[in-house]
TORKOL-4160 file (C-alpha; in steps of 0.2 Angstrom, whole numbers, padded with zeros to 4 digits, m for minus):
455
<pt num="1" X="m0112" Y="0009" Z="m0115"/>
<pt num="2" X="m0126" Y="0004" Z="m0127"/>
<pt num="3" X="m0138" Y="0014" Z="m0138"/>
<pt num="4" X="m0152" Y="0011" Z="m0127"/>
<pt num="5" X="m0143" Y="0018" Z="m0112"/>
<pt num="6" X="m0150" Y="0034" Z="m0105"/>
<pt num="7" X="m0134" Y="0043" Z="m0107"/>
<pt num="8" X="m0133" Y="0039" Z="m0126"/>
<pt num="9" X="m0133" Y="0055" Z="m0137"/>
<pt num="10" X="m0138" Y="0051" Z="m0154"/>
<pt num="11" X="m0135" Y="0068" Z="m0161"/>
<pt num="12" X="m0117" Y="0068" Z="m0154"/>
<pt num="13" X="m0114" Y="0051" Z="m0161"/>
<pt num="14" X="m0119" Y="0056" Z="m0178"/>
<pt num="15" X="m0108" Y="0072" Z="m0176"/>
<pt num="16" X="m0093" Y="0061" Z="m0171"/>
<pt num="17" X="m0096" Y="0048" Z="m0185"/>
<pt num="18" X="m0096" Y="0062" Z="m0198"/>
<pt num="19" X="m0080" Y="0069" Z="m0190"/>
<pt num="20" X="m0071" Y="0052" Z="m0190"/>
<pt num="21" X="m0077" Y="0049" Z="m0208"/>
<pt num="22" X="m0069" Y="0065" Z="m0213"/>
<pt num="23" X="m0053" Y="0060" Z="m0205"/>
<pt num="24" X="m0054" Y="0043" Z="m0213"/>
<pt num="25" X="m0057" Y="0051" Z="m0230"/>
<pt num="26" X="m0041" Y="0062" Z="m0228"/>
<pt num="27" X="m0031" Y="0048" Z="m0220"/>
<pt num="28" X="m0036" Y="0033" Z="m0230"/>
<pt num="29" X="m0042" Y="0025" Z="m0213"/>
<pt num="30" X="m0058" Y="0018" Z="m0208"/>
<pt num="31" X="m0068" Y="0026" Z="m0195"/>
<pt num="32" X="m0065" Y="0012" Z="m0182"/>
<pt num="33" X="m0046" Y="0014" Z="m0185"/>
<pt num="34" X="m0044" Y="m0001" Z="m0197"/>
<pt num="35" X="m0036" Y="0002" Z="m0214"/>
<pt num="36" X="m0047" Y="0004" Z="m0230"/>
<pt num="37" X="m0042" Y="m0003" Z="m0247"/>
<pt num="38" X="m0029" Y="0010" Z="m0252"/>
<pt num="39" X="m0012" Y="0007" Z="m0258"/>
<pt num="40" X="m0004" Y="0020" Z="m0247"/>
<pt num="41" X="m0013" Y="0012" Z="m0232"/>
<pt num="42" X="m0009" Y="m0006" Z="m0235"/>
<pt num="43" X="0006" Y="m0007" Z="m0225"/>
<pt num="44" X="m0002" Y="0002" Z="m0210"/>
<pt num="45" X="m0016" Y="m0009" Z="m0206"/>
<pt num="46" X="m0021" Y="m0008" Z="m0188"/>
<pt num="47" X="m0013" Y="0009" Z="m0185"/>
<pt num="48" X="m0021" Y="0026" Z="m0184"/>
<pt num="49" X="m0014" Y="0032" Z="m0200"/>
<pt num="50" X="m0007" Y="0025" Z="m0216"/>
<pt num="51" X="0012" Y="0027" Z="m0219"/>
<pt num="52" X="0017" Y="0044" Z="m0226"/>
<pt num="53" X="0002" Y="0053" Z="m0220"/>
<pt num="54" X="0009" Y="0058" Z="m0203"/>
<pt num="55" X="0018" Y="0075" Z="m0203"/>
<pt num="56" X="0026" Y="0078" Z="m0186"/>
<pt num="57" X="0026" Y="0096" Z="m0180"/>
<pt num="58" X="0035" Y="0094" Z="m0164"/>
<pt num="59" X="0039" Y="0080" Z="m0151"/>
<pt num="60" X="0028" Y="0085" Z="m0135"/>
<pt num="61" X="0034" Y="0070" Z="m0124"/>
<pt num="62" X="0046" Y="0056" Z="m0124"/>
<pt num="63" X="0048" Y="0042" Z="m0111"/>
<pt num="64" X="0053" Y="0024" Z="m0110"/>
<pt num="65" X="0036" Y="0019" Z="m0114"/>
<pt num="66" X="0027" Y="0033" Z="m0123"/>
<pt num="67" X="0030" Y="0045" Z="m0138"/>
<pt num="68" X="0018" Y="0060" Z="m0140"/>
<pt num="69" X="0019" Y="0071" Z="m0155"/>
<pt num="70" X="0010" Y="0086" Z="m0162"/>
<pt num="71" X="0006" Y="0081" Z="m0180"/>
<pt num="72" X="m0005" Y="0085" Z="m0195"/>
<pt num="73" X="m0011" Y="0072" Z="m0208"/>
<pt num="74" X="m0008" Y="0075" Z="m0226"/>
<pt num="75" X="m0021" Y="0068" Z="m0238"/>
<pt num="76" X="m0018" Y="0060" Z="m0255"/>
<pt num="77" X="m0022" Y="0077" Z="m0263"/>
<pt num="78" X="m0009" Y="0086" Z="m0253"/>
<pt num="79" X="m0022" Y="0094" Z="m0241"/>
<pt num="80" X="m0018" Y="0094" Z="m0222"/>
<pt num="81" X="m0030" Y="0090" Z="m0208"/>
<pt num="82" X="m0026" Y="0094" Z="m0190"/>
<pt num="83" X="m0017" Y="0098" Z="m0179"/>
<pt num="84" X="m0019" Y="0082" Z="m0169"/>
<pt num="85" X="m0010" Y="0074" Z="m0154"/>
<pt num="86" X="m0003" Y="0057" Z="m0160"/>
<pt num="87" X="0003" Y="0045" Z="m0146"/>
<pt num="88" X="0012" Y="0028" Z="m0147"/>
<pt num="89" X="0012" Y="0019" Z="m0131"/>
<pt num="90" X="0021" Y="0002" Z="m0127"/>
<pt num="91" X="0006" Y="m0010" Z="m0126"/>
<pt num="92" X="0017" Y="m0023" Z="m0117"/>
<pt num="93" X="0017" Y="m0012" Z="m0101"/>
<pt num="94" X="m0002" Y="m0013" Z="m0100"/>
<pt num="95" X="m0003" Y="0006" Z="m0101"/>
<pt num="96" X="m0014" Y="0016" Z="m0113"/>
<pt num="97" X="m0029" Y="0006" Z="m0111"/>
<pt num="98" X="m0039" Y="0021" Z="m0105"/>
<pt num="99" X="m0038" Y="0029" Z="m0122"/>
<pt num="100" X="m0046" Y="0014" Z="m0130"/>
<pt num="101" X="m0060" Y="0014" Z="m0117"/>
<pt num="102" X="m0063" Y="0032" Z="m0119"/>
<pt num="103" X="m0063" Y="0031" Z="m0138"/>
<pt num="104" X="m0076" Y="0017" Z="m0137"/>
<pt num="105" X="m0087" Y="0027" Z="m0124"/>
<pt num="106" X="m0087" Y="0042" Z="m0135"/>
<pt num="107" X="m0092" Y="0032" Z="m0150"/>
<pt num="108" X="m0107" Y="0026" Z="m0140"/>
<pt num="109" X="m0112" Y="0044" Z="m0136"/>
<pt num="110" X="m0102" Y="0049" Z="m0120"/>
<pt num="111" X="m0100" Y="0068" Z="m0121"/>
<pt num="112" X="m0089" Y="0077" Z="m0108"/>
<pt num="113" X="m0082" Y="0094" Z="m0112"/>
<pt num="114" X="m0068" Y="0090" Z="m0099"/>
<pt num="115" X="m0060" Y="0075" Z="m0108"/>
<pt num="116" X="m0052" Y="0076" Z="m0125"/>
<pt num="117" X="m0060" Y="0069" Z="m0140"/>
<pt num="118" X="m0052" Y="0053" Z="m0147"/>
<pt num="119" X="m0052" Y="0052" Z="m0166"/>
<pt num="120" X="m0045" Y="0035" Z="m0168"/>
<pt num="121" X="m0037" Y="0021" Z="m0157"/>
<pt num="122" X="m0029" Y="0005" Z="m0161"/>
<pt num="123" X="m0018" Y="m0009" Z="m0153"/>
<pt num="124" X="m0008" Y="m0022" Z="m0162"/>
<pt num="125" X="m0001" Y="m0030" Z="m0146"/>
<pt num="126" X="0015" Y="m0021" Z="m0147"/>
<pt num="127" X="0010" Y="m0003" Z="m0148"/>
<pt num="128" X="m0006" Y="0007" Z="m0144"/>
<pt num="129" X="m0008" Y="0021" Z="m0156"/>
<pt num="130" X="m0020" Y="0036" Z="m0152"/>
<pt num="131" X="m0025" Y="0050" Z="m0163"/>
<pt num="132" X="m0034" Y="0064" Z="m0153"/>
<pt num="133" X="m0038" Y="0082" Z="m0154"/>
<pt num="134" X="m0025" Y="0095" Z="m0150"/>
<pt num="135" X="m0033" Y="0108" Z="m0139"/>
<pt num="136" X="m0031" Y="0126" Z="m0142"/>
<pt num="137" X="m0025" Y="0134" Z="m0125"/>
<pt num="138" X="m0012" Y="0132" Z="m0112"/>
<pt num="139" X="m0009" Y="0120" Z="m0097"/>
<pt num="140" X="m0016" Y="0125" Z="m0080"/>
<pt num="141" X="0002" Y="0127" Z="m0075"/>
<pt num="142" X="0006" Y="0140" Z="m0088"/>
<pt num="143" X="m0012" Y="0148" Z="m0085"/>
<pt num="144" X="m0009" Y="0151" Z="m0066"/>
<pt num="145" X="0009" Y="0157" Z="m0069"/>
<pt num="146" X="0002" Y="0171" Z="m0081"/>
<pt num="147" X="m0015" Y="0175" Z="m0073"/>
<pt num="148" X="m0011" Y="0171" Z="m0055"/>
<pt num="149" X="m0019" Y="0160" Z="m0042"/>
<pt num="150" X="m0036" Y="0164" Z="m0034"/>
<pt num="151" X="m0051" Y="0156" Z="m0025"/>
<pt num="152" X="m0062" Y="0159" Z="m0040"/>
<pt num="153" X="m0050" Y="0150" Z="m0051"/>
<pt num="154" X="m0048" Y="0135" Z="m0039"/>
<pt num="155" X="m0067" Y="0133" Z="m0038"/>
<pt num="156" X="m0070" Y="0133" Z="m0057"/>
<pt num="157" X="m0055" Y="0122" Z="m0060"/>
<pt num="158" X="m0059" Y="0109" Z="m0047"/>
<pt num="159" X="m0077" Y="0108" Z="m0052"/>
<pt num="160" X="m0073" Y="0104" Z="m0070"/>
<pt num="161" X="m0058" Y="0093" Z="m0067"/>
<pt num="162" X="m0068" Y="0083" Z="m0054"/>
<pt num="163" X="m0082" Y="0081" Z="m0067"/>
<pt num="164" X="m0069" Y="0073" Z="m0079"/>
<pt num="165" X="m0062" Y="0062" Z="m0065"/>
<pt num="166" X="m0079" Y="0057" Z="m0061"/>
<pt num="167" X="m0082" Y="0050" Z="m0078"/>
<pt num="168" X="m0066" Y="0040" Z="m0077"/>
<pt num="169" X="m0071" Y="0033" Z="m0060"/>
<pt num="170" X="m0088" Y="0028" Z="m0067"/>
<pt num="171" X="m0078" Y="0016" Z="m0077"/>
<pt num="172" X="m0083" Y="0022" Z="m0095"/>
<pt num="173" X="m0095" Y="0008" Z="m0096"/>
<pt num="174" X="m0084" Y="m0006" Z="m0090"/>
<pt num="175" X="m0089" Y="m0006" Z="m0072"/>
<pt num="176" X="m0072" Y="m0005" Z="m0064"/>
<pt num="177" X="m0066" Y="0013" Z="m0059"/>
<pt num="178" X="m0052" Y="0020" Z="m0070"/>
<pt num="179" X="m0039" Y="0029" Z="m0059"/>
<pt num="180" X="m0030" Y="0043" Z="m0068"/>
<pt num="181" X="m0014" Y="0043" Z="m0057"/>
<pt num="182" X="m0006" Y="0058" Z="m0065"/>
<pt num="183" X="m0017" Y="0073" Z="m0061"/>
<pt num="184" X="m0006" Y="0088" Z="m0060"/>
<pt num="185" X="m0006" Y="0106" Z="m0068"/>
<pt num="186" X="0003" Y="0101" Z="m0083"/>
<pt num="187" X="m0010" Y="0088" Z="m0087"/>
<pt num="188" X="m0025" Y="0100" Z="m0087"/>
<pt num="189" X="m0028" Y="0111" Z="m0102"/>
<pt num="190" X="m0037" Y="0128" Z="m0100"/>
<pt num="191" X="m0047" Y="0132" Z="m0116"/>
<pt num="192" X="m0054" Y="0150" Z="m0117"/>
<pt num="193" X="m0054" Y="0161" Z="m0102"/>
<pt num="194" X="m0050" Y="0177" Z="m0112"/>
<pt num="195" X="m0060" Y="0190" Z="m0121"/>
<pt num="196" X="m0076" Y="0185" Z="m0113"/>
<pt num="197" X="m0075" Y="0166" Z="m0118"/>
<pt num="198" X="m0079" Y="0154" Z="m0104"/>
<pt num="199" X="m0065" Y="0144" Z="m0097"/>
<pt num="200" X="m0065" Y="0125" Z="m0100"/>
<pt num="201" X="m0053" Y="0114" Z="m0090"/>
<pt num="202" X="m0049" Y="0097" Z="m0100"/>
<pt num="203" X="m0040" Y="0083" Z="m0092"/>
<pt num="204" X="m0027" Y="0075" Z="m0103"/>
<pt num="205" X="m0013" Y="0062" Z="m0103"/>
<pt num="206" X="m0022" Y="0046" Z="m0098"/>
<pt num="207" X="m0006" Y="0036" Z="m0102"/>
<pt num="208" X="m0004" Y="0029" Z="m0085"/>
<pt num="209" X="m0022" Y="0027" Z="m0080"/>
<pt num="210" X="m0027" Y="0010" Z="m0074"/>
<pt num="211" X="m0042" Y="0000" Z="m0068"/>
<pt num="212" X="m0045" Y="m0003" Z="m0050"/>
<pt num="213" X="m0043" Y="m0022" Z="m0046"/>
<pt num="214" X="m0051" Y="m0030" Z="m0032"/>
<pt num="215" X="m0039" Y="m0039" Z="m0020"/>
<pt num="216" X="m0023" Y="m0031" Z="m0027"/>
<pt num="217" X="m0011" Y="m0025" Z="m0014"/>
<pt num="218" X="m0002" Y="m0012" Z="m0024"/>
<pt num="219" X="0000" Y="m0006" Z="m0042"/>
<pt num="220" X="0011" Y="m0016" Z="m0054"/>
<pt num="221" X="0019" Y="0000" Z="m0061"/>
<pt num="222" X="0023" Y="0014" Z="m0048"/>
<pt num="223" X="0022" Y="0030" Z="m0058"/>
<pt num="224" X="0017" Y="0048" Z="m0055"/>
<pt num="225" X="0023" Y="0065" Z="m0049"/>
<pt num="226" X="0029" Y="0066" Z="m0031"/>
<pt num="227" X="0020" Y="0082" Z="m0026"/>
<pt num="228" X="0003" Y="0076" Z="m0033"/>
<pt num="229" X="0003" Y="0058" Z="m0031"/>
<pt num="230" X="m0002" Y="0050" Z="m0014"/>
<pt num="231" X="0009" Y="0038" Z="m0004"/>
<pt num="232" X="0000" Y="0022" Z="m0009"/>
<pt num="233" X="0005" Y="0026" Z="m0027"/>
<pt num="234" X="0023" Y="0022" Z="m0023"/>
<pt num="235" X="0021" Y="0005" Z="m0016"/>
<pt num="236" X="0011" Y="0007" Z="0000"/>
<pt num="237" X="m0005" Y="0000" Z="m0007"/>
<pt num="238" X="m0016" Y="m0001" Z="m0023"/>
<pt num="239" X="m0022" Y="0016" Z="m0030"/>
<pt num="240" X="m0040" Y="0019" Z="m0029"/>
<pt num="241" X="m0053" Y="0033" Z="m0032"/>
<pt num="242" X="m0047" Y="0041" Z="m0016"/>
<pt num="243" X="m0029" Y="0042" Z="m0024"/>
<pt num="244" X="m0036" Y="0054" Z="m0037"/>
<pt num="245" X="m0045" Y="0063" Z="m0023"/>
<pt num="246" X="m0028" Y="0066" Z="m0016"/>
<pt num="247" X="m0021" Y="0073" Z="m0032"/>
<pt num="248" X="m0036" Y="0084" Z="m0034"/>
<pt num="249" X="m0032" Y="0091" Z="m0016"/>
<pt num="250" X="m0015" Y="0095" Z="m0023"/>
<pt num="251" X="m0022" Y="0104" Z="m0038"/>
<pt num="252" X="m0033" Y="0114" Z="m0027"/>
<pt num="253" X="m0018" Y="0119" Z="m0017"/>
<pt num="254" X="m0009" Y="0124" Z="m0033"/>
<pt num="255" X="m0024" Y="0134" Z="m0039"/>
<pt num="256" X="m0024" Y="0144" Z="m0023"/>
<pt num="257" X="m0006" Y="0147" Z="m0021"/>
<pt num="258" X="0003" Y="0145" Z="m0038"/>
<pt num="259" X="0015" Y="0133" Z="m0030"/>
<pt num="260" X="0017" Y="0114" Z="m0029"/>
<pt num="261" X="0012" Y="0107" Z="m0013"/>
<pt num="262" X="0024" Y="0100" Z="0000"/>
<pt num="263" X="0016" Y="0083" Z="0005"/>
<pt num="264" X="0011" Y="0084" Z="0024"/>
<pt num="265" X="0013" Y="0103" Z="0025"/>
<pt num="266" X="0001" Y="0109" Z="0012"/>
<pt num="267" X="m0013" Y="0113" Z="0024"/>
<pt num="268" X="m0001" Y="0121" Z="0036"/>
<pt num="269" X="0006" Y="0133" Z="0023"/>
<pt num="270" X="m0012" Y="0138" Z="0017"/>
<pt num="271" X="m0017" Y="0143" Z="0035"/>
<pt num="272" X="m0003" Y="0156" Z="0035"/>
<pt num="273" X="m0007" Y="0162" Z="0018"/>
<pt num="274" X="m0017" Y="0178" Z="0017"/>
<pt num="275" X="m0033" Y="0178" Z="0006"/>
<pt num="276" X="m0036" Y="0159" Z="0007"/>
<pt num="277" X="m0051" Y="0155" Z="0018"/>
<pt num="278" X="m0047" Y="0143" Z="0032"/>
<pt num="279" X="m0062" Y="0132" Z="0026"/>
<pt num="280" X="m0052" Y="0129" Z="0010"/>
<pt num="281" X="m0036" Y="0124" Z="0020"/>
<pt num="282" X="m0047" Y="0111" Z="0029"/>
<pt num="283" X="m0053" Y="0104" Z="0012"/>
<pt num="284" X="m0035" Y="0103" Z="0006"/>
<pt num="285" X="m0030" Y="0094" Z="0023"/>
<pt num="286" X="m0043" Y="0081" Z="0021"/>
<pt num="287" X="m0041" Y="0078" Z="0003"/>
<pt num="288" X="m0022" Y="0076" Z="0005"/>
<pt num="289" X="m0024" Y="0065" Z="0021"/>
<pt num="290" X="m0010" Y="0051" Z="0022"/>
<pt num="291" X="m0023" Y="0038" Z="0025"/>
<pt num="292" X="m0035" Y="0035" Z="0010"/>
<pt num="293" X="m0050" Y="0032" Z="0022"/>
<pt num="294" X="m0047" Y="0050" Z="0029"/>
<pt num="295" X="m0050" Y="0058" Z="0012"/>
<pt num="296" X="m0066" Y="0062" Z="0003"/>
<pt num="297" X="m0075" Y="0047" Z="m0004"/>
<pt num="298" X="m0076" Y="0054" Z="m0022"/>
<pt num="299" X="m0071" Y="0068" Z="m0033"/>
<pt num="300" X="m0089" Y="0074" Z="m0033"/>
<pt num="301" X="m0088" Y="0075" Z="m0014"/>
<pt num="302" X="m0072" Y="0085" Z="m0015"/>
<pt num="303" X="m0079" Y="0097" Z="m0028"/>
<pt num="304" X="m0095" Y="0100" Z="m0017"/>
<pt num="305" X="m0083" Y="0103" Z="m0002"/>
<pt num="306" X="m0074" Y="0116" Z="m0012"/>
<pt num="307" X="m0090" Y="0125" Z="m0017"/>
<pt num="308" X="m0096" Y="0126" Z="0001"/>
<pt num="309" X="m0079" Y="0131" Z="0008"/>
<pt num="310" X="m0077" Y="0145" Z="m0005"/>
<pt num="311" X="m0094" Y="0151" Z="0001"/>
<pt num="312" X="m0088" Y="0151" Z="0019"/>
<pt num="313" X="m0096" Y="0135" Z="0025"/>
<pt num="314" X="m0086" Y="0123" Z="0036"/>
<pt num="315" X="m0081" Y="0106" Z="0030"/>
<pt num="316" X="m0095" Y="0095" Z="0038"/>
<pt num="317" X="m0090" Y="0077" Z="0038"/>
<pt num="318" X="m0108" Y="0071" Z="0042"/>
<pt num="319" X="m0114" Y="0080" Z="0026"/>
<pt num="320" X="m0101" Y="0072" Z="0016"/>
<pt num="321" X="m0106" Y="0055" Z="0022"/>
<pt num="322" X="m0124" Y="0058" Z="0017"/>
<pt num="323" X="m0118" Y="0063" Z="0000"/>
<pt num="324" X="m0107" Y="0048" Z="m0001"/>
<pt num="325" X="m0122" Y="0037" Z="0004"/>
<pt num="326" X="m0133" Y="0045" Z="m0009"/>
<pt num="327" X="m0119" Y="0044" Z="m0023"/>
<pt num="328" X="m0116" Y="0026" Z="m0019"/>
<pt num="329" X="m0134" Y="0021" Z="m0023"/>
<pt num="330" X="m0132" Y="0029" Z="m0040"/>
<pt num="331" X="m0115" Y="0022" Z="m0045"/>
<pt num="332" X="m0115" Y="0010" Z="m0060"/>
<pt num="333" X="m0103" Y="m0001" Z="m0051"/>
<pt num="334" X="m0103" Y="m0009" Z="m0034"/>
<pt num="335" X="m0095" Y="0001" Z="m0020"/>
<pt num="336" X="m0079" Y="m0006" Z="m0014"/>
<pt num="337" X="m0069" Y="m0002" Z="0001"/>
<pt num="338" X="m0056" Y="0012" Z="m0002"/>
<pt num="339" X="m0043" Y="0005" Z="0009"/>
<pt num="340" X="m0030" Y="m0004" Z="m0002"/>
<pt num="341" X="m0027" Y="m0019" Z="0010"/>
<pt num="342" X="m0039" Y="m0030" Z="0019"/>
<pt num="343" X="m0044" Y="m0025" Z="0037"/>
<pt num="344" X="m0035" Y="m0039" Z="0045"/>
<pt num="345" X="m0018" Y="m0034" Z="0037"/>
<pt num="346" X="m0021" Y="m0016" Z="0041"/>
<pt num="347" X="m0025" Y="m0021" Z="0059"/>
<pt num="348" X="m0009" Y="m0031" Z="0060"/>
<pt num="349" X="0001" Y="m0016" Z="0054"/>
<pt num="350" X="m0008" Y="m0005" Z="0067"/>
<pt num="351" X="m0004" Y="m0017" Z="0081"/>
<pt num="352" X="0015" Y="m0018" Z="0075"/>
<pt num="353" X="0016" Y="0001" Z="0076"/>
<pt num="354" X="0009" Y="0001" Z="0093"/>
<pt num="355" X="0021" Y="m0013" Z="0099"/>
<pt num="356" X="0035" Y="m0003" Z="0092"/>
<pt num="357" X="0030" Y="0013" Z="0101"/>
<pt num="358" X="0029" Y="0004" Z="0117"/>
<pt num="359" X="0047" Y="m0003" Z="0115"/>
<pt num="360" X="0053" Y="0015" Z="0111"/>
<pt num="361" X="0043" Y="0023" Z="0125"/>
<pt num="362" X="0050" Y="0010" Z="0138"/>
<pt num="363" X="0068" Y="0012" Z="0132"/>
<pt num="364" X="0066" Y="0031" Z="0133"/>
<pt num="365" X="0059" Y="0030" Z="0151"/>
<pt num="366" X="0073" Y="0018" Z="0156"/>
<pt num="367" X="0087" Y="0030" Z="0149"/>
<pt num="368" X="0079" Y="0045" Z="0159"/>
<pt num="369" X="0078" Y="0035" Z="0175"/>
<pt num="370" X="0095" Y="0029" Z="0173"/>
<pt num="371" X="0102" Y="0046" Z="0170"/>
<pt num="372" X="0094" Y="0053" Z="0186"/>
<pt num="373" X="0100" Y="0038" Z="0196"/>
<pt num="374" X="0118" Y="0040" Z="0189"/>
<pt num="375" X="0117" Y="0059" Z="0194"/>
<pt num="376" X="0114" Y="0055" Z="0212"/>
<pt num="377" X="0121" Y="0038" Z="0215"/>
<pt num="378" X="0135" Y="0037" Z="0202"/>
<pt num="379" X="0146" Y="0023" Z="0197"/>
<pt num="380" X="0164" Y="0023" Z="0202"/>
<pt num="381" X="0169" Y="0030" Z="0185"/>
<pt num="382" X="0157" Y="0045" Z="0187"/>
<pt num="383" X="0159" Y="0048" Z="0206"/>
<pt num="384" X="0175" Y="0058" Z="0203"/>
<pt num="385" X="0165" Y="0072" Z="0195"/>
<pt num="386" X="0156" Y="0085" Z="0206"/>
<pt num="387" X="0138" Y="0084" Z="0208"/>
<pt num="388" X="0134" Y="0100" Z="0198"/>
<pt num="389" X="0143" Y="0092" Z="0183"/>
<pt num="390" X="0134" Y="0075" Z="0185"/>
<pt num="391" X="0118" Y="0084" Z="0185"/>
<pt num="392" X="0122" Y="0094" Z="0169"/>
<pt num="393" X="0127" Y="0077" Z="0160"/>
<pt num="394" X="0114" Y="0065" Z="0167"/>
<pt num="395" X="0099" Y="0077" Z="0170"/>
<pt num="396" X="0101" Y="0092" Z="0159"/>
<pt num="397" X="0109" Y="0084" Z="0143"/>
<pt num="398" X="0104" Y="0065" Z="0143"/>
<pt num="399" X="0085" Y="0065" Z="0146"/>
<pt num="400" X="0080" Y="0078" Z="0133"/>
<pt num="401" X="0091" Y="0070" Z="0120"/>
<pt num="402" X="0084" Y="0053" Z="0124"/>
<pt num="403" X="0066" Y="0060" Z="0123"/>
<pt num="404" X="0070" Y="0069" Z="0107"/>
<pt num="405" X="0077" Y="0053" Z="0099"/>
<pt num="406" X="0062" Y="0043" Z="0105"/>
<pt num="407" X="0050" Y="0055" Z="0097"/>
<pt num="408" X="0059" Y="0053" Z="0081"/>
<pt num="409" X="0058" Y="0034" Z="0081"/>
<pt num="410" X="0040" Y="0033" Z="0086"/>
<pt num="411" X="0027" Y="0027" Z="0073"/>
<pt num="412" X="0017" Y="0043" Z="0070"/>
<pt num="413" X="0006" Y="0038" Z="0055"/>
<pt num="414" X="m0010" Y="0038" Z="0065"/>
<pt num="415" X="m0006" Y="0055" Z="0072"/>
<pt num="416" X="m0002" Y="0062" Z="0055"/>
<pt num="417" X="m0018" Y="0056" Z="0048"/>
<pt num="418" X="m0027" Y="0066" Z="0062"/>
<pt num="419" X="m0016" Y="0081" Z="0062"/>
<pt num="420" X="m0009" Y="0084" Z="0044"/>
<pt num="421" X="m0001" Y="0100" Z="0050"/>
<pt num="422" X="0012" Y="0089" Z="0059"/>
<pt num="423" X="0020" Y="0087" Z="0043"/>
<pt num="424" X="0033" Y="0074" Z="0038"/>
<pt num="425" X="0052" Y="0074" Z="0037"/>
<pt num="426" X="0063" Y="0060" Z="0030"/>
<pt num="427" X="0069" Y="0049" Z="0045"/>
<pt num="428" X="0087" Y="0052" Z="0039"/>
<pt num="429" X="0085" Y="0071" Z="0040"/>
<pt num="430" X="0078" Y="0070" Z="0057"/>
<pt num="431" X="0092" Y="0059" Z="0063"/>
<pt num="432" X="0105" Y="0070" Z="0055"/>
<pt num="433" X="0098" Y="0085" Z="0064"/>
<pt num="434" X="0097" Y="0076" Z="0081"/>
<pt num="435" X="0115" Y="0070" Z="0079"/>
<pt num="436" X="0121" Y="0087" Z="0075"/>
<pt num="437" X="0112" Y="0096" Z="0090"/>
<pt num="438" X="0116" Y="0082" Z="0103"/>
<pt num="439" X="0135" Y="0080" Z="0098"/>
<pt num="440" X="0136" Y="0099" Z="0098"/>
<pt num="441" X="0129" Y="0101" Z="0115"/>
<pt num="442" X="0140" Y="0087" Z="0121"/>
<pt num="443" X="0155" Y="0096" Z="0115"/>
<pt num="444" X="0150" Y="0111" Z="0124"/>
<pt num="445" X="0148" Y="0101" Z="0140"/>
<pt num="446" X="0166" Y="0094" Z="0137"/>
<pt num="447" X="0173" Y="0112" Z="0134"/>
<pt num="448" X="0164" Y="0117" Z="0151"/>
<pt num="449" X="0172" Y="0103" Z="0160"/>
<pt num="450" X="0189" Y="0106" Z="0154"/>
<pt num="451" X="0188" Y="0125" Z="0157"/>
<pt num="452" X="0183" Y="0122" Z="0175"/>
<pt num="453" X="0196" Y="0108" Z="0178"/>
<pt num="454" X="0183" Y="0094" Z="0180"/>
<pt num="455" X="0190" Y="0085" Z="0164"/>
């Protein structure tokens, strides 16, 4: 983003420069994050603050690759400035680059009330150090727990969070979309909203955000929160703009219900919940589609769908496609296909799924036919049993269990993308339930045989 860019805000640039200079004056650090000539700062060149000036108030987050603290900075005269959020991120993991890009974009005039202001950012190759404002307020998670979920809250939150996500997807001047990858209620701050003050929703924690890479099949680091992260984020493909759209759909569900969504069952749960318009349930279903191609093309499209659904309008795919075509013409980067894999590979996967389904259906049909055959034309070992018992065993018990097992083993990905209400249960859980029911019914059949003297 250059100074002759149409989005450049000279007044804000001057305001931010003055703010950073005040920070530098108190910390002994240059406005660009480099140490100035000061004895206290000599050993901290390249970091956000000179040694001894950081006063930690509390540890907010600690993980294998990131430390986040609430802190103030004590100047040489004893005065304090802050509070701030201070982050140290392991630069060798490749994480934390979004903070540097946001810092540079803000220095060039980017002004978004829905993204945090970065005061300073540096990277020495080992650590990325970030100094940013600490927002007064509480997380969206805490806010909803206290104030309750509502359609009005959902519409307001999604509109603002989608605006912040849209800034990241525009690349912050780099051209490559930045994917947040960790949108969830605890990573959205709500500022205001009380005593007549307007609510502002601010997206925080860009630690695992990454740039979209053409040609990549999957993410290098598979991170995220299960209820809010799409399937491709855990190894099924590369995350894209539509991965954040999935998370926005999950956030929409949370704002409407106050509960974390269950992947594959969110829309079904919304339909049964009183007070939630069915049009919003349709928006959640589409945003959280298993297949990225089934989701909204952008965060702006989703926000527009939420606005129209809250007004009682149906989710019109043709209208969304028109909006997508209009938005594509204005995007500062070339439109790329949202699917994480080439069409040839996706086509091969689809045909493998169809071939597997054909084998499962053929096997199921053979078992059903064999059961009917054995009931009426039994083998020598079964001929000793009366006809009624063979019918119970080979017609009443065997075919339904064979059909049930075949359904469990079918590749149902295409069906789930079209009918999200189908839900998704782990294969192990489905097989365990099948085994319990089938073996229980077989035991009852054996007890009946012994009671009648057949066995």
